[in-house]
N, CA, C and O atoms as a Maestro MAE file, in Angstrom:
{
 s_m_m2io_version
 :::
 2.0.0
}

f_m_ct {
 s_m_title
 :::
 protein
 m_atom[296] {
  # First column is atom index #
  i_m_mmod_type
  r_m_x_coord
  r_m_y_coord
  r_m_z_coord
  i_m_residue_number
  s_m_chain_name
  s_m_pdb_residue_name
  s_m_pdb_atom_name
  i_m_atomic_number
  :::
  1 25 106.858 78.524 65.410 1 A "UNK " " N  " 7
  2 3 107.435 79.763 65.873 1 A "UNK " " CA " 6
  3 2 108.906 79.578 66.232 1 A "UNK " " C  " 6
  4 15 109.750 80.405 65.887 1 A "UNK " " O  " 8
  5 25 109.199 78.487 66.925 2 A "UNK " " N  " 7
  6 3 110.585 78.251 67.344 2 A "UNK " " CA " 6
  7 2 111.501 78.080 66.138 2 A "UNK " " C  " 6
  8 15 112.624 78.583 66.130 2 A "UNK " " O  " 8
  9 25 111.025 77.378 65.131 3 A "UNK " " N  " 7
  10 3 111.855 77.158 63.943 3 A "UNK " " CA " 6
  11 2 112.078 78.473 63.205 3 A "UNK " " C  " 6
  12 15 113.172 78.717 62.696 3 A "UNK " " O  " 8
  13 25 111.068 79.311 63.142 4 A "UNK " " N  " 7
  14 3 111.230 80.615 62.505 4 A "UNK " " CA " 6
  15 2 112.240 81.487 63.230 4 A "UNK " " C  " 6
  16 15 113.065 82.147 62.598 4 A "UNK " " O  " 8
  17 25 112.178 81.489 64.552 5 A "UNK " " N  " 7
  18 3 113.166 82.246 65.329 5 A "UNK " " CA " 6
  19 2 114.561 81.661 65.158 5 A "UNK " " C  " 6
  20 15 115.550 82.392 65.098 5 A "UNK " " O  " 8
  21 25 114.632 80.333 65.081 6 A "UNK " " N  " 7
  22 3 115.919 79.663 64.904 6 A "UNK " " CA " 6
  23 2 116.537 80.016 63.553 6 A "UNK " " C  " 6
  24 15 117.733 80.294 63.466 6 A "UNK " " O  " 8
  25 25 115.720 80.005 62.503 7 A "UNK " " N  " 7
  26 3 116.217 80.358 61.171 7 A "UNK " " CA " 6
  27 2 116.707 81.808 61.164 7 A "UNK " " C  " 6
  28 15 117.735 82.117 60.560 7 A "UNK " " O  " 8
  29 25 115.975 82.686 61.831 8 A "UNK " " N  " 7
  30 3 116.407 84.094 61.910 8 A "UNK " " CA " 6
  31 2 117.727 84.208 62.669 8 A "UNK " " C  " 6
  32 15 118.609 84.965 62.263 8 A "UNK " " O  " 8
  33 25 117.870 83.470 63.759 9 A "UNK " " N  " 7
  34 3 119.112 83.524 64.539 9 A "UNK " " CA " 6
  35 2 120.285 82.959 63.748 9 A "UNK " " C  " 6
  36 15 121.380 83.521 63.775 9 A "UNK " " O  " 8
  37 25 120.066 81.858 63.048 10 A "UNK " " N  " 7
  38 3 121.131 81.272 62.229 10 A "UNK " " CA " 6
  39 2 121.484 82.219 61.081 10 A "UNK " " C  " 6
  40 15 122.657 82.369 60.737 10 A "UNK " " O  " 8
  41 25 120.487 82.849 60.496 11 A "UNK " " N  " 7
  42 3 120.747 83.841 59.454 11 A "UNK " " CA " 6
  43 2 121.562 85.008 59.980 11 A "UNK " " C  " 6
  44 15 122.439 85.524 59.287 11 A "UNK " " O  " 8
  45 25 121.273 85.425 61.203 12 A "UNK " " N  " 7
  46 3 122.040 86.513 61.812 12 A "UNK " " CA " 6
  47 2 123.487 86.098 62.023 12 A "UNK " " C  " 6
  48 15 124.392 86.911 61.833 12 A "UNK " " O  " 8
  49 25 123.723 84.851 62.412 13 A "UNK " " N  " 7
  50 3 125.105 84.407 62.613 13 A "UNK " " CA " 6
  51 2 125.868 84.324 61.297 13 A "UNK " " C  " 6
  52 15 127.095 84.433 61.284 13 A "UNK " " O  " 8
  53 25 125.159 84.132 60.198 14 A "UNK " " N  " 7
  54 3 125.826 84.120 58.889 14 A "UNK " " CA " 6
  55 2 126.246 85.524 58.470 14 A "UNK " " C  " 6
  56 15 127.270 85.700 57.810 14 A "UNK " " O  " 8
  57 25 125.453 86.520 58.855 15 A "UNK " " N  " 7
  58 3 125.758 87.906 58.482 15 A "UNK " " CA " 6
  59 2 126.791 88.508 59.435 15 A "UNK " " C  " 6
  60 15 127.717 89.193 59.002 15 A "UNK " " O  " 8
  61 25 126.629 88.252 60.724 16 A "UNK " " N  " 7
  62 3 127.542 88.785 61.730 16 A "UNK " " CA " 6
  63 2 128.801 87.921 61.771 16 A "UNK " " C  " 6
  64 15 128.775 86.762 61.358 16 A "UNK " " O  " 8
  65 25 129.884 88.477 62.261 17 A "UNK " " N  " 7
  66 3 131.120 87.686 62.349 17 A "UNK " " CA " 6
  67 2 131.098 86.729 63.557 17 A "UNK " " C  " 6
  68 15 131.951 86.811 64.441 17 A "UNK " " O  " 8
  69 25 130.117 85.832 63.575 18 A "UNK " " N  " 7
  70 3 129.955 84.878 64.668 18 A "UNK " " CA " 6
  71 2 130.011 83.474 64.071 18 A "UNK " " C  " 6
  72 15 129.379 83.202 63.051 18 A "UNK " " O  " 8
  73 25 130.764 82.593 64.705 19 A "UNK " " N  " 7
  74 3 130.799 81.206 64.241 19 A "UNK " " CA " 6
  75 2 129.939 80.352 65.159 19 A "UNK " " C  " 6
  76 15 129.960 80.514 66.379 19 A "UNK " " O  " 8
  77 25 129.193 79.454 64.565 20 A "UNK " " N  " 7
  78 3 128.326 78.560 65.317 20 A "UNK " " CA " 6
  79 2 128.423 77.187 64.664 20 A "UNK " " C  " 6
  80 15 128.325 77.063 63.443 20 A "UNK " " O  " 8
  81 25 128.616 76.156 65.484 21 A "UNK " " N  " 7
  82 3 128.704 74.814 64.915 21 A "UNK " " CA " 6
  83 2 127.357 74.106 65.043 21 A "UNK " " C  " 6
  84 15 126.392 74.678 65.551 21 A "UNK " " O  " 8
  85 25 127.301 72.873 64.585 22 A "UNK " " N  " 7
  86 3 126.038 72.137 64.561 22 A "UNK " " CA " 6
  87 2 125.489 71.902 65.963 22 A "UNK " " C  " 6
  88 15 124.282 71.998 66.180 22 A "UNK " " O  " 8
  89 25 126.356 71.599 66.903 23 A "UNK " " N  " 7
  90 3 125.899 71.328 68.268 23 A "UNK " " CA " 6
  91 2 125.287 72.586 68.892 23 A "UNK " " C  " 6
  92 15 124.253 72.516 69.555 23 A "UNK " " O  " 8
  93 25 125.925 73.718 68.678 24 A "UNK " " N  " 7
  94 3 125.388 74.977 69.210 24 A "UNK " " CA " 6
  95 2 124.070 75.348 68.538 24 A "UNK " " C  " 6
  96 15 123.162 75.860 69.194 24 A "UNK " " O  " 8
  97 25 123.960 75.096 67.247 25 A "UNK " " N  " 7
  98 3 122.709 75.375 66.534 25 A "UNK " " CA " 6
  99 2 121.585 74.486 67.057 25 A "UNK " " C  " 6
  100 15 120.450 74.943 67.192 25 A "UNK " " O  " 8
  101 25 121.885 73.235 67.349 26 A "UNK " " N  " 7
  102 3 120.888 72.334 67.920 26 A "UNK " " CA " 6
  103 2 120.461 72.757 69.309 26 A "UNK " " C  " 6
  104 15 119.280 72.687 69.649 26 A "UNK " " O  " 8
  105 25 121.426 73.202 70.122 27 A "UNK " " N  " 7
  106 3 121.104 73.681 71.462 27 A "UNK " " CA " 6
  107 2 120.239 74.937 71.393 27 A "UNK " " C  " 6
  108 15 119.311 75.101 72.185 27 A "UNK " " O  " 8
  109 25 120.539 75.806 70.462 28 A "UNK " " N  " 7
  110 3 119.730 77.011 70.277 28 A "UNK " " CA " 6
  111 2 118.300 76.656 69.896 28 A "UNK " " C  " 6
  112 15 117.354 77.243 70.420 28 A "UNK " " O  " 8
  113 25 118.139 75.703 68.989 29 A "UNK " " N  " 7
  114 3 116.802 75.269 68.597 29 A "UNK " " CA " 6
  115 2 116.042 74.680 69.773 29 A "UNK " " C  " 6
  116 15 114.849 74.940 69.930 29 A "UNK " " O  " 8
  117 25 116.712 73.894 70.599 30 A "UNK " " N  " 7
  118 3 116.075 73.282 71.755 30 A "UNK " " CA " 6
  119 2 115.595 74.331 72.757 30 A "UNK " " C  " 6
  120 15 114.480 74.232 73.271 30 A "UNK " " O  " 8
  121 25 116.423 75.327 73.033 31 A "UNK " " N  " 7
  122 3 116.038 76.379 73.981 31 A "UNK " " CA " 6
  123 2 114.916 77.237 73.404 31 A "UNK " " C  " 6
  124 15 114.005 77.626 74.136 31 A "UNK " " O  " 8
  125 25 114.963 77.538 72.117 32 A "UNK " " N  " 7
  126 3 113.879 78.306 71.503 32 A "UNK " " CA " 6
  127 2 112.569 77.525 71.515 32 A "UNK " " C  " 6
  128 15 111.498 78.099 71.717 32 A "UNK " " O  " 8
  129 25 112.658 76.225 71.298 33 A "UNK " " N  " 7
  130 3 111.463 75.390 71.361 33 A "UNK " " CA " 6
  131 2 110.859 75.417 72.761 33 A "UNK " " C  " 6
  132 15 109.644 75.553 72.904 33 A "UNK " " O  " 8
  133 25 111.688 75.290 73.791 34 A "UNK " " N  " 7
  134 3 111.184 75.358 75.158 34 A "UNK " " CA " 6
  135 2 110.584 76.734 75.450 34 A "UNK " " C  " 6
  136 15 109.554 76.831 76.116 34 A "UNK " " O  " 8
  137 25 111.217 77.788 74.959 35 A "UNK " " N  " 7
  138 3 110.700 79.133 75.201 35 A "UNK " " CA " 6
  139 2 109.306 79.301 74.613 35 A "UNK " " C  " 6
  140 15 108.431 79.897 75.241 35 A "UNK " " O  " 8
  141 25 109.098 78.777 73.412 36 A "UNK " " N  " 7
  142 3 107.775 78.878 72.786 36 A "UNK " " CA " 6
  143 2 106.742 78.028 73.520 36 A "UNK " " C  " 6
  144 15 105.606 78.463 73.715 36 A "UNK " " O  " 8
  145 25 107.126 76.828 73.924 37 A "UNK " " N  " 7
  146 3 106.195 75.957 74.648 37 A "UNK " " CA " 6
  147 2 105.859 76.539 76.011 37 A "UNK " " C  " 6
  148 15 104.697 76.531 76.417 37 A "UNK " " O  " 8
  149 25 106.864 77.046 76.726 38 A "UNK " " N  " 7
  150 3 106.611 77.589 78.065 38 A "UNK " " CA " 6
  151 2 105.705 78.815 78.007 38 A "UNK " " C  " 6
  152 15 104.885 79.025 78.901 38 A "UNK " " O  " 8
  153 25 105.850 79.616 76.969 39 A "UNK " " N  " 7
  154 3 104.980 80.778 76.826 39 A "UNK " " CA " 6
  155 2 103.534 80.346 76.615 39 A "UNK " " C  " 6
  156 15 102.611 80.944 77.168 39 A "UNK " " O  " 8
  157 25 103.345 79.309 75.815 40 A "UNK " " N  " 7
  158 3 101.986 78.791 75.594 40 A "UNK " " CA " 6
  159 2 101.399 78.194 76.868 40 A "UNK " " C  " 6
  160 15 100.183 78.202 77.058 40 A "UNK " " O  " 8
  161 25 102.264 77.675 77.742 41 A "UNK " " N  " 7
  162 3 101.809 77.108 79.015 41 A "UNK " " CA " 6
  163 2 101.564 78.183 80.081 41 A "UNK " " C  " 6
  164 15 101.034 77.881 81.150 41 A "UNK " " O  " 8
  165 25 101.940 79.415 79.803 42 A "UNK " " N  " 7
  166 3 101.736 80.504 80.749 42 A "UNK " " CA " 6
  167 2 102.938 80.777 81.636 42 A "UNK " " C  " 6
  168 15 102.843 81.543 82.595 42 A "UNK " " O  " 8
  169 25 104.065 80.158 81.325 43 A "UNK " " N  " 7
  170 3 105.292 80.382 82.091 43 A "UNK " " CA " 6
  171 2 106.087 81.450 81.344 43 A "UNK " " C  " 6
  172 15 106.783 81.155 80.372 43 A "UNK " " O  " 8
  173 25 105.976 82.680 81.804 44 A "UNK " " N  " 7
  174 3 106.616 83.792 81.114 44 A "UNK " " CA " 6
  175 2 107.689 84.409 82.004 44 A "UNK " " C  " 6
  176 15 107.472 84.623 83.197 44 A "UNK " " O  " 8
  177 25 108.837 84.688 81.418 45 A "UNK " " N  " 7
  178 3 109.992 85.184 82.167 45 A "UNK " " CA " 6
  179 2 109.683 86.502 82.860 45 A "UNK " " C  " 6
  180 15 110.157 86.727 83.974 45 A "UNK " " O  " 8
  181 25 108.918 87.362 82.249 46 A "UNK " " N  " 7
  182 3 108.639 88.667 82.813 46 A "UNK " " CA " 6
  183 2 107.615 88.679 83.933 46 A "UNK " " C  " 6
  184 15 107.286 89.746 84.452 46 A "UNK " " O  " 8
  185 25 107.102 87.513 84.320 47 A "UNK " " N  " 7
  186 3 106.050 87.469 85.338 47 A "UNK " " CA " 6
  187 2 106.573 87.195 86.748 47 A "UNK " " C  " 6
  188 15 105.785 86.913 87.652 47 A "UNK " " O  " 8
  189 25 107.865 87.274 86.944 48 A "UNK " " N  " 7
  190 3 108.387 87.125 88.295 48 A "UNK " " CA " 6
  191 2 109.504 86.108 88.395 48 A "UNK " " C  " 6
  192 15 109.868 85.433 87.432 48 A "UNK " " O  " 8
  193 25 110.026 86.031 89.598 49 A "UNK " " N  " 7
  194 3 111.178 85.180 89.852 49 A "UNK " " CA " 6
  195 2 110.911 83.693 89.683 49 A "UNK " " C  " 6
  196 15 111.773 82.958 89.201 49 A "UNK " " O  " 8
  197 25 109.730 83.247 90.073 50 A "UNK " " N  " 7
  198 3 109.433 81.813 89.940 50 A "UNK " " CA " 6
  199 2 109.368 81.394 88.483 50 A "UNK " " C  " 6
  200 15 109.851 80.322 88.118 50 A "UNK " " O  " 8
  201 25 108.778 82.228 87.658 51 A "UNK " " N  " 7
  202 3 108.698 81.919 86.227 51 A "UNK " " CA " 6
  203 2 110.103 81.889 85.608 51 A "UNK " " C  " 6
  204 15 110.413 81.017 84.796 51 A "UNK " " O  " 8
  205 25 110.935 82.837 85.997 52 A "UNK " " N  " 7
  206 3 112.310 82.873 85.509 52 A "UNK " " CA " 6
  207 2 113.075 81.643 85.972 52 A "UNK " " C  " 6
  208 15 113.817 81.039 85.197 52 A "UNK " " O  " 8
  209 25 112.894 81.269 87.240 53 A "UNK " " N  " 7
  210 3 113.592 80.100 87.782 53 A "UNK " " CA " 6
  211 2 113.175 78.822 87.060 53 A "UNK " " C  " 6
  212 15 114.020 77.979 86.759 53 A "UNK " " O  " 8
  213 25 111.892 78.672 86.783 54 A "UNK " " N  " 7
  214 3 111.421 77.486 86.067 54 A "UNK " " CA " 6
  215 2 112.009 77.449 84.664 54 A "UNK " " C  " 6
  216 15 112.455 76.396 84.207 54 A "UNK " " O  " 8
  217 25 112.015 78.580 83.981 55 A "UNK " " N  " 7
  218 3 112.581 78.621 82.637 55 A "UNK " " CA " 6
  219 2 114.065 78.277 82.645 55 A "UNK " " C  " 6
  220 15 114.521 77.512 81.796 55 A "UNK " " O  " 8
  221 25 114.819 78.823 83.578 56 A "UNK " " N  " 7
  222 3 116.242 78.529 83.657 56 A "UNK " " CA " 6
  223 2 116.491 77.071 84.018 56 A "UNK " " C  " 6
  224 15 117.387 76.434 83.462 56 A "UNK " " O  " 8
  225 25 115.705 76.544 84.943 57 A "UNK " " N  " 7
  226 3 115.867 75.154 85.355 57 A "UNK " " CA " 6
  227 2 115.578 74.193 84.209 57 A "UNK " " C  " 6
  228 15 116.371 73.291 83.938 57 A "UNK " " O  " 8
  229 25 114.455 74.380 83.541 58 A "UNK " " N  " 7
  230 3 114.094 73.484 82.437 58 A "UNK " " CA " 6
  231 2 115.080 73.624 81.282 58 A "UNK " " C  " 6
  232 15 115.466 72.624 80.676 58 A "UNK " " O  " 8
  233 25 115.485 74.830 80.975 59 A "UNK " " N  " 7
  234 3 116.465 75.032 79.905 59 A "UNK " " CA " 6
  235 2 117.784 74.341 80.254 59 A "UNK " " C  " 6
  236 15 118.403 73.710 79.397 59 A "UNK " " O  " 8
  237 25 118.204 74.459 81.496 60 A "UNK " " N  " 7
  238 3 119.433 73.795 81.926 60 A "UNK " " CA " 6
  239 2 119.347 72.286 81.837 60 A "UNK " " C  " 6
  240 15 120.290 71.628 81.396 60 A "UNK " " O  " 8
  241 25 118.214 71.735 82.257 61 A "UNK " " N  " 7
  242 3 118.027 70.283 82.177 61 A "UNK " " CA " 6
  243 2 118.017 69.830 80.716 61 A "UNK " " C  " 6
  244 15 118.663 68.841 80.370 61 A "UNK " " O  " 8
  245 25 117.299 70.538 79.872 62 A "UNK " " N  " 7
  246 3 117.259 70.179 78.451 62 A "UNK " " CA " 6
  247 2 118.647 70.239 77.815 62 A "UNK " " C  " 6
  248 15 119.019 69.355 77.044 62 A "UNK " " O  " 8
  249 25 119.406 71.279 78.139 63 A "UNK " " N  " 7
  250 3 120.749 71.389 77.577 63 A "UNK " " CA " 6
  251 2 121.669 70.308 78.125 63 A "UNK " " C  " 6
  252 15 122.533 69.807 77.405 63 A "UNK " " O  " 8
  253 25 121.491 69.940 79.396 64 A "UNK " " N  " 7
  254 3 122.286 68.855 79.968 64 A "UNK " " CA " 6
  255 2 122.006 67.533 79.284 64 A "UNK " " C  " 6
  256 15 122.931 66.782 78.976 64 A "UNK " " O  " 8
  257 25 120.747 67.246 79.046 65 A "UNK " " N  " 7
  258 3 120.378 66.016 78.346 65 A "UNK " " CA " 6
  259 2 120.898 66.049 76.913 65 A "UNK " " C  " 6
  260 15 121.384 65.041 76.401 65 A "UNK " " O  " 8
  261 25 120.797 67.190 76.279 66 A "UNK " " N  " 7
  262 3 121.278 67.334 74.902 66 A "UNK " " CA " 6
  263 2 122.788 67.111 74.822 66 A "UNK " " C  " 6
  264 15 123.261 66.382 73.950 66 A "UNK " " O  " 8
  265 25 123.537 67.729 75.720 67 A "UNK " " N  " 7
  266 3 124.986 67.556 75.724 67 A "UNK " " CA " 6
  267 2 125.371 66.118 76.046 67 A "UNK " " C  " 6
  268 15 126.341 65.600 75.492 67 A "UNK " " O  " 8
  269 25 124.627 65.472 76.929 68 A "UNK " " N  " 7
  270 3 124.896 64.067 77.230 68 A "UNK " " CA " 6
  271 2 124.658 63.184 76.011 68 A "UNK " " C  " 6
  272 15 125.438 62.274 75.732 68 A "UNK " " O  " 8
  273 25 123.582 63.458 75.292 69 A "UNK " " N  " 7
  274 3 123.290 62.705 74.074 69 A "UNK " " CA " 6
  275 2 124.363 62.929 73.023 69 A "UNK " " C  " 6
  276 15 124.733 61.997 72.310 69 A "UNK " " O  " 8
  277 25 124.865 64.148 72.918 70 A "UNK " " N  " 7
  278 3 125.950 64.422 71.970 70 A "UNK " " CA " 6
  279 2 127.223 63.679 72.361 70 A "UNK " " C  " 6
  280 15 127.937 63.167 71.499 70 A "UNK " " O  " 8
  281 25 127.505 63.622 73.659 71 A "UNK " " N  " 7
  282 3 128.701 62.932 74.125 71 A "UNK " " CA " 6
  283 2 128.612 61.431 73.858 71 A "UNK " " C  " 6
  284 15 129.617 60.790 73.550 71 A "UNK " " O  " 8
  285 25 127.405 60.872 73.976 72 A "UNK " " N  " 7
  286 3 127.231 59.445 73.729 72 A "UNK " " CA " 6
  287 2 127.364 59.078 72.255 72 A "UNK " " C  " 6
  288 15 127.809 57.980 71.922 72 A "UNK " " O  " 8
  289 25 126.981 59.985 71.386 73 A "UNK " " N  " 7
  290 3 127.033 59.700 69.957 73 A "UNK " " CA " 6
  291 2 128.396 60.014 69.348 73 A "UNK " " C  " 6
  292 15 128.686 59.576 68.235 73 A "UNK " " O  " 8
  293 25 129.225 60.754 70.048 74 A "UNK " " N  " 7
  294 3 130.544 61.130 69.484 74 A "UNK " " CA " 6
  295 2 131.606 60.102 69.783 74 A "UNK " " C  " 6
  296 15 132.758 60.269 69.383 74 A "UNK " " O  " 8
  :::
 }
 m_bond[295] {
  # First column is bond index #
  i_m_from
  i_m_to
  i_m_order
  :::
  1 1 2 1
  2 2 3 1
  3 3 4 2
  4 3 5 1
  5 5 6 1
  6 6 7 1
  7 7 8 2
  8 7 9 1
  9 9 10 1
  10 10 11 1
  11 11 12 2
  12 11 13 1
  13 13 14 1
  14 14 15 1
  15 15 16 2
  16 15 17 1
  17 17 18 1
  18 18 19 1
  19 19 20 2
  20 19 21 1
  21 21 22 1
  22 22 23 1
  23 23 24 2
  24 23 25 1
  25 25 26 1
  26 26 27 1
  27 27 28 2
  28 27 29 1
  29 29 30 1
  30 30 31 1
  31 31 32 2
  32 31 33 1
  33 33 34 1
  34 34 35 1
  35 35 36 2
  36 35 37 1
  37 37 38 1
  38 38 39 1
  39 39 40 2
  40 39 41 1
  41 41 42 1
  42 42 43 1
  43 43 44 2
  44 43 45 1
  45 45 46 1
  46 46 47 1
  47 47 48 2
  48 47 49 1
  49 49 50 1
  50 50 51 1
  51 51 52 2
  52 51 53 1
  53 53 54 1
  54 54 55 1
  55 55 56 2
  56 55 57 1
  57 57 58 1
  58 58 59 1
  59 59 60 2
  60 59 61 1
  61 61 62 1
  62 62 63 1
  63 63 64 2
  64 63 65 1
  65 65 66 1
  66 66 67 1
  67 67 68 2
  68 67 69 1
  69 69 70 1
  70 70 71 1
  71 71 72 2
  72 71 73 1
  73 73 74 1
  74 74 75 1
  75 75 76 2
  76 75 77 1
  77 77 78 1
  78 78 79 1
  79 79 80 2
  80 79 81 1
  81 81 82 1
  82 82 83 1
  83 83 84 2
  84 83 85 1
  85 85 86 1
  86 86 87 1
  87 87 88 2
  88 87 89 1
  89 89 90 1
  90 90 91 1
  91 91 92 2
  92 91 93 1
  93 93 94 1
  94 94 95 1
  95 95 96 2
  96 95 97 1
  97 97 98 1
  98 98 99 1
  99 99 100 2
  100 99 101 1
  101 101 102 1
  102 102 103 1
  103 103 104 2
  104 103 105 1
  105 105 106 1
  106 106 107 1
  107 107 108 2
  108 107 109 1
  109 109 110 1
  110 110 111 1
  111 111 112 2
  112 111 113 1
  113 113 114 1
  114 114 115 1
  115 115 116 2
  116 115 117 1
  117 117 118 1
  118 118 119 1
  119 119 120 2
  120 119 121 1
  121 121 122 1
  122 122 123 1
  123 123 124 2
  124 123 125 1
  125 125 126 1
  126 126 127 1
  127 127 128 2
  128 127 129 1
  129 129 130 1
  130 130 131 1
  131 131 132 2
  132 131 133 1
  133 133 134 1
  134 134 135 1
  135 135 136 2
  136 135 137 1
  137 137 138 1
  138 138 139 1
  139 139 140 2
  140 139 141 1
  141 141 142 1
  142 142 143 1
  143 143 144 2
  144 143 145 1
  145 145 146 1
  146 146 147 1
  147 147 148 2
  148 147 149 1
  149 149 150 1
  150 150 151 1
  151 151 152 2
  152 151 153 1
  153 153 154 1
  154 154 155 1
  155 155 156 2
  156 155 157 1
  157 157 158 1
  158 158 159 1
  159 159 160 2
  160 159 161 1
  161 161 162 1
  162 162 163 1
  163 163 164 2
  164 163 165 1
  165 165 166 1
  166 166 167 1
  167 167 168 2
  168 167 169 1
  169 169 170 1
  170 170 171 1
  171 171 172 2
  172 171 173 1
  173 173 174 1
  174 174 175 1
  175 175 176 2
  176 175 177 1
  177 177 178 1
  178 178 179 1
  179 179 180 2
  180 179 181 1
  181 181 182 1
  182 182 183 1
  183 183 184 2
  184 183 185 1
  185 185 186 1
  186 186 187 1
  187 187 188 2
  188 187 189 1
  189 189 190 1
  190 190 191 1
  191 191 192 2
  192 191 193 1
  193 193 194 1
  194 194 195 1
  195 195 196 2
  196 195 197 1
  197 197 198 1
  198 198 199 1
  199 199 200 2
  200 199 201 1
  201 201 202 1
  202 202 203 1
  203 203 204 2
  204 203 205 1
  205 205 206 1
  206 206 207 1
  207 207 208 2
  208 207 209 1
  209 209 210 1
  210 210 211 1
  211 211 212 2
  212 211 213 1
  213 213 214 1
  214 214 215 1
  215 215 216 2
  216 215 217 1
  217 217 218 1
  218 218 219 1
  219 219 220 2
  220 219 221 1
  221 221 222 1
  222 222 223 1
  223 223 224 2
  224 223 225 1
  225 225 226 1
  226 226 227 1
  227 227 228 2
  228 227 229 1
  229 229 230 1
  230 230 231 1
  231 231 232 2
  232 231 233 1
  233 233 234 1
  234 234 235 1
  235 235 236 2
  236 235 237 1
  237 237 238 1
  238 238 239 1
  239 239 240 2
  240 239 241 1
  241 241 242 1
  242 242 243 1
  243 243 244 2
  244 243 245 1
  245 245 246 1
  246 246 247 1
  247 247 248 2
  248 247 249 1
  249 249 250 1
  250 250 251 1
  251 251 252 2
  252 251 253 1
  253 253 254 1
  254 254 255 1
  255 255 256 2
  256 255 257 1
  257 257 258 1
  258 258 259 1
  259 259 260 2
  260 259 261 1
  261 261 262 1
  262 262 263 1
  263 263 264 2
  264 263 265 1
  265 265 266 1
  266 266 267 1
  267 267 268 2
  268 267 269 1
  269 269 270 1
  270 270 271 1
  271 271 272 2
  272 271 273 1
  273 273 274 1
  274 274 275 1
  275 275 276 2
  276 275 277 1
  277 277 278 1
  278 278 279 1
  279 279 280 2
  280 279 281 1
  281 281 282 1
  282 282 283 1
  283 283 284 2
  284 283 285 1
  285 285 286 1
  286 286 287 1
  287 287 288 2
  288 287 289 1
  289 289 290 1
  290 290 291 1
  291 291 292 2
  292 291 293 1
  293 293 294 1
  294 294 295 1
  295 295 296 2
  :::
 }
}
């Protein structure tokens, strides 16, 4: 599911006047993957503040780790 949403989002950026580089595309895939996994775990954004906070926290941590890994490889 996450890959399908990612392909649709990347396709939209090709049609719209939006530029996206490889790092941003990877970050988008990572956040979409977490969104799909969290939904399967029962953590849904629309179910209240705690669910939203968990989603934002985990997404932030994942993006921080991703950016750190990119910085180490560059």
